[in-house]
Wavefront OBJ file of the C-alpha trace (Angstrom):
o trace
v 39.222 -30.623 7.758
v 39.203 -29.101 11.265
v 37.569 -30.652 14.319
v 34.414 -28.529 14.051
v 33.758 -29.473 10.428
v 34.530 -33.093 11.221
v 31.950 -33.010 14.020
v 29.443 -31.418 11.656
v 30.094 -34.140 9.077
v 29.492 -36.805 11.712
v 26.272 -35.074 12.773
v 25.065 -34.874 9.154
v 25.810 -38.567 8.565
v 23.988 -39.513 11.769
v 20.916 -37.399 10.946
v 20.705 -38.255 7.225
v 17.926 -40.829 7.424
v 16.090 -39.129 10.346
v 16.161 -35.939 8.268
v 14.719 -37.696 5.236
v 12.023 -39.315 7.400
v 11.146 -35.986 9.037
v 10.967 -34.236 5.655
v 8.734 -36.935 4.194
v 6.518 -36.844 7.292
v 6.233 -33.074 6.997
v 5.253 -33.376 3.330
v 2.523 -35.898 4.148
v 1.133 -33.842 7.039
v 1.366 -30.592 5.039
v -0.426 -32.146 2.062
v -3.106 -33.772 4.196
v -3.777 -30.542 6.049
v -4.402 -28.665 2.780
v -6.123 -31.328 0.666
v -8.571 -32.723 3.237
v -11.161 -30.030 3.912
v -13.478 -32.381 5.816
v -10.979 -33.655 8.402
v -12.211 -33.694 12.031
v -10.793 -31.260 14.545
v -8.795 -33.976 16.338
v -7.015 -34.918 13.105
v -6.336 -31.265 12.342
v -4.707 -30.838 15.761
v -2.664 -34.011 15.238
v -1.418 -32.834 11.851
v -0.466 -29.457 13.274
v 1.398 -31.229 16.087
v 3.348 -33.287 13.539
v 4.225 -30.124 11.617
v 5.407 -28.471 14.822
v 7.576 -31.438 15.881
v 9.199 -31.665 12.457
v 9.821 -27.920 12.465
v 11.558 -28.268 15.846
v 13.718 -31.025 14.373
v 14.666 -28.746 11.457
v 15.449 -25.911 13.868
v 17.655 -28.021 16.157
v 19.416 -29.617 13.171
v 20.232 -26.253 11.615
v 21.360 -24.691 14.897
v 23.691 -27.621 15.648
v 25.204 -27.655 12.153
v 25.554 -23.867 12.147
v 27.271 -23.871 15.551
v 29.708 -26.592 14.397
v 30.536 -24.856 11.107
v 33.831 -22.988 11.237
v 32.917 -20.547 8.454
v 29.418 -19.389 9.399
v 28.751 -17.149 6.408
v 29.881 -19.828 3.966
v 27.590 -22.321 5.706
v 24.586 -19.998 5.382
v 25.302 -19.427 1.681
v 25.831 -23.123 1.007
v 22.578 -24.277 2.622
v 19.914 -21.614 1.913
v 17.037 -24.121 1.810
v 17.924 -25.341 5.299
v 17.720 -21.789 6.620
v 14.501 -20.973 4.751
v 12.890 -24.161 6.058
v 13.160 -22.760 9.576
v 11.069 -19.698 8.655
v 8.901 -20.550 5.604
v 6.584 -23.582 5.826
v 6.355 -23.893 2.027
v 10.103 -24.541 1.736
v 10.249 -27.266 4.390
v 9.372 -30.169 2.052
v 12.492 -29.266 0.057
v 14.576 -30.406 3.012
v 13.781 -33.861 1.689
v 15.996 -33.023 -1.297
v 18.808 -31.353 0.641
v 19.144 -34.418 2.862
v 19.531 -36.708 -0.163
v 23.109 -35.539 -0.603
v 23.927 -36.987 2.824
v 23.163 -40.531 1.639
v 26.476 -42.406 1.187
v 25.577 -43.532 -2.357
v 25.243 -39.910 -3.467
v 28.337 -38.611 -1.709
v 31.708 -38.256 -3.375
v 33.462 -35.793 -5.639
v 34.070 -37.898 -8.737
v 32.420 -36.973 -12.034
v 30.083 -39.978 -11.860
v 29.039 -39.167 -8.277
v 28.468 -35.524 -9.176
v 26.447 -36.357 -12.298
v 24.332 -38.920 -10.438
v 23.715 -36.474 -7.602
v 22.766 -33.649 -9.959
v 20.394 -35.785 -12.034
v 18.602 -37.369 -9.075
v 18.280 -34.165 -7.075
v 17.314 -32.080 -10.134
v 14.549 -34.491 -11.188
v 13.287 -34.724 -7.608
v 13.406 -30.935 -7.290
v 11.235 -30.409 -10.389
v 8.570 -32.819 -9.125
v 8.694 -31.392 -5.602
v 8.638 -27.832 -6.919
v 5.506 -28.483 -8.971
v 3.769 -30.326 -6.154
v 4.519 -27.794 -3.402
v 3.636 -24.786 -5.564
v 0.375 -26.492 -6.560
v -0.457 -27.104 -2.891
v 0.344 -23.527 -1.887
v -1.599 -22.162 -4.869
v -4.658 -24.203 -3.929
v -4.450 -22.966 -0.356
v -4.196 -19.356 -1.553
v -6.918 -19.492 -4.226
v -9.533 -21.825 -2.797
v -12.408 -19.781 -1.424
v -11.243 -16.465 -2.908
v -13.776 -14.320 -4.773
v -13.663 -15.026 -8.509
v -11.179 -17.890 -8.149
v -11.148 -20.629 -10.789
v -8.468 -22.821 -9.184
v -10.720 -24.758 -6.839
v -9.284 -28.303 -6.748
v -5.826 -29.793 -6.515
v -6.212 -31.077 -10.065
v -6.834 -27.523 -11.265
v -3.838 -26.264 -9.320
v -1.492 -29.004 -10.536
v -2.548 -28.462 -14.164
v -1.987 -24.721 -13.767
v 1.458 -25.344 -12.255
v 2.528 -27.666 -15.104
v 1.267 -25.272 -17.795
v 2.943 -22.281 -16.146
v 6.253 -24.067 -15.609
v 6.279 -25.180 -19.246
v 5.521 -21.563 -20.307
v 2.583 -22.810 -22.394
v 0.134 -20.410 -20.772
v -3.268 -21.672 -21.917
v -5.006 -19.187 -19.636
v -7.784 -21.596 -18.645
v -6.683 -21.319 -14.988
v -5.072 -18.277 -13.409
v -4.582 -16.860 -9.897
v -6.724 -13.980 -8.645
v -5.140 -13.413 -5.221
v -1.930 -11.539 -4.480
v -0.383 -14.596 -2.848
v -1.372 -16.749 -5.809
v 0.181 -14.330 -8.290
v 3.398 -14.160 -6.267
v 3.534 -17.949 -6.399
v 3.081 -17.723 -10.170
v 6.123 -15.432 -10.388
v 8.145 -17.890 -8.293
v 7.022 -20.737 -10.548
v 7.962 -18.891 -13.741
v 11.363 -17.913 -12.353
v 11.910 -21.488 -11.223
v 11.062 -22.734 -14.686
v 13.820 -20.580 -16.185
v 16.336 -21.891 -13.640
v 15.270 -25.499 -14.193
v 15.585 -25.249 -17.976
v 19.002 -23.593 -17.681
v 20.274 -26.172 -15.194
v 19.003 -29.074 -17.275
v 20.617 -27.676 -20.417
v 23.954 -27.144 -18.664
v 23.874 -30.665 -17.217
v 23.165 -32.238 -20.602
v 25.904 -30.228 -22.326
v 28.374 -31.163 -19.573
v 27.468 -34.831 -19.855
v 27.848 -34.833 -23.637
v 31.201 -33.048 -23.417
v 32.513 -35.520 -20.820
v 31.207 -38.497 -22.793
v 32.750 -37.231 -26.034
v 36.086 -36.661 -24.326
v 35.958 -40.156 -22.847
v 35.272 -41.697 -26.270
v 38.163 -39.755 -27.807
v 40.561 -40.977 -25.129
v 39.344 -44.543 -25.556
v 39.771 -44.293 -29.344
v 43.296 -42.896 -28.985
v 44.268 -45.670 -26.574
v 42.879 -48.320 -28.910
v 44.777 -46.845 -31.859
v 48.018 -46.827 -29.855
v 47.423 -50.452 -28.880
v 46.862 -51.519 -32.488
v 49.909 -49.642 -33.836
v 52.458 -49.586 -30.997
v 55.597 -49.319 -33.211
v 54.454 -46.747 -35.770
v 56.261 -43.922 -34.085
v 59.502 -45.924 -33.771
v 59.414 -46.994 -37.397
v 58.851 -43.455 -38.569
v 61.881 -42.270 -36.616
v 63.970 -45.085 -38.119
l 1 2 3 4 5 6 7 8 9 10 11 12 13 14 15 16 17 18 19 20 21 22 23 24 25 26 27 28 29 30 31 32 33 34 35 36 37 38 39 40 41 42 43 44 45 46 47 48 49 50 51 52 53 54 55 56 57 58 59 60 61 62 63 64 65 66 67 68 69 70 71 72 73 74 75 76 77 78 79 80 81 82 83 84 85 86 87 88 89 90 91 92 93 94 95 96 97 98 99 100 101 102 103 104 105 106 107 108 109 110 111 112 113 114 115 116 117 118 119 120 121 122 123 124 125 126 127 128 129 130 131 132 133 134 135 136 137 138 139 140 141 142 143 144 145 146 147 148 149 150 151 152 153 154 155 156 157 158 159 160 161 162 163 164 165 166 167 168 169 170 171 172 173 174 175 176 177 178 179 180 181 182 183 184 185 186 187 188 189 190 191 192 193 194 195 196 197 198 199 200 201 202 203 204 205 206 207 208 209 210 211 212 213 214 215 216 217 218 219 220 221 222 223 224 225 226 227 228 229 230 231 232
């Protein structure tokens, strides 16, 4: 590891918990701003100020990490959510998930570390994906002519049904933005199902291989001289 990447690693370790706190704070302020239609003007201004401060934190964090990365293009490809969070408000809550990998307990390259990281982040991603899409859908549909998604409960139910590809049709988007979000949700559902299937298959394959090795070792321990006797 060169000096630049080592500095970036130190920066990421130092900003792990502040990043998680900022992401959680953004999610709370973002949710409150959409869900509470009766909030006073002072609270609205305060929430917008929180969103702005957190966005500045995301911007500074990305710029510093990008400037310290030796391979810039590889860095951009490796952390697309971090880049999108600078430009798209809807993707900023997902920074909460990208910062999870910086926690020491989830770091490491062993099979157990990788499996634990994939399972925790994947489960968190599904929940966050549903929640954020439901929020954005409510913001897009509420107040539109002919809309039937009028509450967060309606939006969350629609998001769950769409992600599961059940498609009851009791709730559906009528705005262009809402329909684009539906496409994103359906595409995300395909990715989530594929990732979950691959993770389960990988886990079963690793577990089966581990059991076979353990069985072979036990058999060798119980019959240590079989090979020698056969040769004699």
